[in-house]
N, C-alpha and C positions, 0 to 999 in steps of 0.2 A: 375341452382340450386346452392344455397348458402350453403356451409358447415358450420355447427354450432357445434363446439366441446363442447359447454357448455350444449347443450340440453341433452346429455347423462349423464351428471354429476348430474343433478337435481334428488335428491332422491336416489343416489347410496350410497353404504356403503363407509364410509370415510376411511376405513382401506386399501383400494386399494393403492398399492405403484407403480403402473405402469402409473400413471397420472402425468401431469405437475405441479399440485398444491402442496403446501407444507403441513406440518403437521397441520397447523392452518386453515385447510379447512373450518371448521365450521364458523370461523370469516369471511371468504370470500364468504360464501354461498349467501348472498344478492347481492353482487357485481356480482357473476357469474350468478345468476338468472336474473339480469338486463341486463347483456351482452347477455344472451341467447334471451331475449325478443327483444332487439335491432336487433340482427342478424336475427331473424325470420321475422322482419318487413322490412328488407333491400330489395331493388329492384335494378335490373341492368338497366342502361341507357347508351346510347352512349354519350360520353363526349360532342359532338357538340350540342346535343339536351337537355342536362340536365337542362339548365336555364329555360326551359319551365315547368319543374316538381317541382322546388323548391318553397315552399310556401313563400309568402311575409312576413308573420308574425313571422318567426323564428328569435330568437336572438342568436342562437349558431348552425350554420350549419356545418356539417361534410361531408367529402368525402373520400371514399376509392378507390384506383386505383392500379391495378396490372400493374406496368410500364414495366415489362419484360426487365429490364436493363436500368439504367440511361445513360450509355455511348451512346447507340443507340437511346433512345426514350425521353430523358429528354427535349431536346430543343422543340420537337413537343408538348409534354405535357405542357410545360411552355407557349408556344404560344397559344394553345387552351384554357388554363386556363385564360389567359389574356383577351380573348374575351368573357368570361362569364359575365353575368349581375349581378350575385350573388357573393359576397365575402365570402368565406368559413372561418369559425373560425379555423377549424382544417382540415388538409389534411393528410391522412395516405397513404403511399406507401408500396407496397410489391414487392419483386424480384428486388430490386435496384441493387443488385450485388456489393454493395459499403459498405466498412467498415466505422466505425466511423471516422477514421483519414482522409478520403477522402470526407466527407460530405460538407466541405466548397467549393468544386468545383461545387456544385449543389444548388445554391441559388435561391429563389423566392422572388421577390420584396414584401416588407411589411410583410415578414414572417421570424420568427426564425425557425431554423431546429434542429432536434434531430435525430441522426442516432445511431442504435445499431450495434454492431459488427456482421458481417455475419458469417455463419458457416465456420470454418477453412478449408482450402484446397478445398473449393467448389467455383466455379467461376460463376455458373449459377443457378438461382432459389433460391436465398438466399438474405437476407438483407431487413430490414424494417426501416422506418423512419417516423417521424411526422413533419409536418410544422404547426406552430401555428401563427395565425395572430398577428402582432405587437401590436394590441390594448389590448392584454392579456399578463399577466406575467405567465410564465410556468417554472416549475422545474421538473427534471427527478425524477420519483418515482422508486428508486432502488429495492424496495421490489417486484415489479411486472415485472421486466425485466428478460428475460430468453433467452438463445440461446442453444438449444440442437440439436441433429441430426434430430429430428422430429418436433420441434416447435420453433418459434422465436416470442418474444413479446417485446414490448416497450411501456411504459406508462409514461405520464407526468401528473403532477397536475397543473391545470390551475386555476388562481384566476379570478373568474367571478363575479365582484362586491364584495359582502360580502360573497360569497360562494366559495367553492373549488370544482372543478370537475375533476375527473380522466378521461383522454382521452388516448386511447391506440389503438395499432394495434397488432393483433395476426395473425401469418401466419403459416400454416402447410404445 
């Protein structure tokens, strides 16, 4: 089952102050609605068999993976990713257990990487990052980045031809 934190937000009173969004929630409603729809359509696959499920006609493919620690699992992830027939435009990782200053230790060929700071004083089950294929130019979207005791998010804005696309990873 995929957890979708946005599903509960659709149609709620915007005065609630115990959520992760800011005061300008109404301006973010369309973005949250789109994120909810995307999450509702996500499916889980084993990394080794995922190339069979990827459509051939996509021009911007994304992948989310809970790596459960870069230190112990990044090399395996990188090797399995290199065997995929499909090249992802964006790869989102959760539970990297890595802070922003250590991101350069975990590079993927042909990808730029963006790491958010992990939860302070927490060593396991924290840390998010995004890898964006080098064919795209991406910049961090500071307005959507958050690290709290309950939620971590990282977003970048990707220039995709003449349009800009926000790509993010949210981890609870």
